[in-house]
C-alpha positions in Angstrom: -107.0 1.6 53.6 -106.1 3.9 50.7 -108.7 4.0 48.0 -106.3 3.9 45.0 -105.0 1.4 42.5 -101.4 0.3 42.2 -100.4 3.5 40.4 -102.2 5.8 42.9 -105.4 6.5 40.9 -109.0 6.2 42.1 -110.1 2.7 40.8 -113.7 3.9 39.8 -112.4 6.8 37.8 -109.6 4.7 36.3 -112.3 2.2 35.2 -114.0 4.9 33.2 -110.7 5.9 31.7 -109.9 2.3 30.8 -113.3 2.0 29.1 -112.5 5.0 27.0 -109.1 3.6 26.1 -110.7 0.4 25.1 -113.1 2.3 22.8 -110.0 4.1 21.4 -108.3 0.7 21.0 -111.2 -0.6 18.9 -111.1 2.4 16.7 -107.4 2.1 16.2 -107.8 -1.6 15.2 -110.3 -0.8 12.5 -108.1 2.2 11.3 -105.1 -0.1 11.2 -106.9 -2.8 9.2 -108.3 -0.2 6.7 -104.8 1.3 6.1 -103.3 -2.2 5.8 -105.9 -2.9 3.0 -105.1 0.4 1.3 -101.4 -0.5 1.3 -102.2 -3.8 -0.3 -104.8 -2.6 -2.8 -103.7 0.9 -3.9 -103.6 1.4 -7.7 -103.0 4.3 -10.0 -100.5 7.0 -10.8 -99.7 7.7 -7.1 -99.1 4.0 -6.3 -95.5 4.3 -5.3 -96.0 7.4 -3.2 -99.1 6.1 -1.3 -98.0 2.5 -1.0 -95.0 3.8 1.1 -97.0 6.3 3.1 -99.7 3.7 4.0 -97.0 1.3 5.2 -95.5 4.1 7.4 -98.9 4.8 8.8 -100.0 1.3 9.6 -96.6 0.6 11.3 -97.2 3.7 13.4 -100.8 2.6 14.2 -99.8 -0.8 15.3 -97.3 0.7 17.8 -100.1 2.9 19.2 -102.4 -0.1 19.5 -99.9 -1.8 21.7 -99.3 1.3 23.8 -103.1 1.8 24.3 -103.6 -1.8 25.3 -100.6 -1.6 27.7 -102.1 1.6 29.2 -105.4 -0.2 29.9 -103.4 -2.9 31.7 -101.4 -0.3 33.7 -104.7 1.1 34.9 -105.5 -2.4 36.2 -108.0 -3.5 33.5 -108.2 -5.8 30.5 -107.7 -4.5 27.0 -110.4 -5.4 24.5 -108.9 -8.1 22.2 -111.6 -9.7 20.1 -112.4 -8.4 16.6 -116.1 -8.9 17.1 -115.9 -6.4 20.0 -113.8 -4.0 17.9 -116.4 -4.1 15.1 -119.3 -3.5 17.6 -117.5 -0.7 19.4 -115.6 1.3 16.8 -116.9 4.5 15.2 -114.5 3.8 12.3 -116.1 1.2 9.9 -114.3 -1.4 7.9 -113.6 -0.1 4.4 -113.4 -3.0 2.0 -111.6 -3.2 -1.4 -110.7 0.4 -1.8 -107.9 1.0 -4.3 -108.5 4.7 -5.3 -105.8 6.9 -3.7 -108.1 9.8 -3.0 -110.7 7.6 -1.4 -108.1 6.0 0.8 -106.7 9.3 1.9 -110.2 10.7 2.6 -110.9 7.7 4.8 -107.6 8.2 6.6 -108.4 11.9 7.3 -111.9 10.9 8.6 -110.4 8.2 10.8 -107.9 10.7 12.2 -110.7 13.1 13.0 -112.5 10.4 14.9 -109.5 9.2 17.0 -108.4 12.8 17.7 -111.8 13.6 19.1 -111.8 10.5 21.3 -108.2 11.3 22.4 -109.2 14.9 23.3 -112.0 13.4 25.5 -109.5 11.1 27.2 -107.1 14.0 27.6 -109.8 15.9 29.6 -110.7 12.8 31.7 -107.0 11.9 32.4 -106.3 15.5 33.5 -109.3 15.4 36.0 -108.0 12.1 37.3 -104.4 13.4 37.5 -103.3 10.5 35.3 -100.2 11.9 33.8 -99.3 8.7 31.9 -102.6 8.6 29.9 -102.6 12.4 29.6 -99.1 12.5 28.1 -99.9 9.7 25.7 -103.0 11.4 24.4 -101.3 14.7 24.1 -98.4 13.2 22.1 -100.8 11.4 19.8 -102.9 14.5 19.2 -99.9 16.7 18.4 -98.5 14.1 15.9 -101.9 13.4 14.2 -102.9 17.0 13.8 -99.9 17.4 11.5 -100.7 14.2 9.7 -104.3 15.5 9.1 -102.9 18.7 7.5 -100.5 16.6 5.4 -103.0 14.1 4.1 -105.6 16.9 3.6 -103.0 18.8 1.5 -102.7 15.7 -0.8 -106.5 15.9 -1.4 -106.2 19.5 -2.4 -103.7 18.7 -5.1 
């Protein structure tokens, strides 16, 4: 009998990748909730600009959350789906009642740094496993987010 899952990957190695994706999923959930709160609570002279940017970002994050969860399922495992588990697992922490634009953007840059690091780790793991689906997903996310880090960091330099 062939020792692969339904998409042709070694189940033991796919399990480790699924665990890493679940960790990433938890981080994305906290990132999403923080940005949603920034969108709702932003105040100050940059309100109109940041309110729109935060909405764009949280809409993008929610799409990635769904893609990551579906990738876990594609690998044959269950995506994490309880907020208590997200809170225990995530390296990104809940940021409550933040309304200062610069503080929000600093948090966003920090959150991107965390998820990019995790995605680079998953990129290496998926390459070793020859899991092109996860590899392509992580590569696409990293490319997009590196540019966003530059853009948000440029706002902080203003």
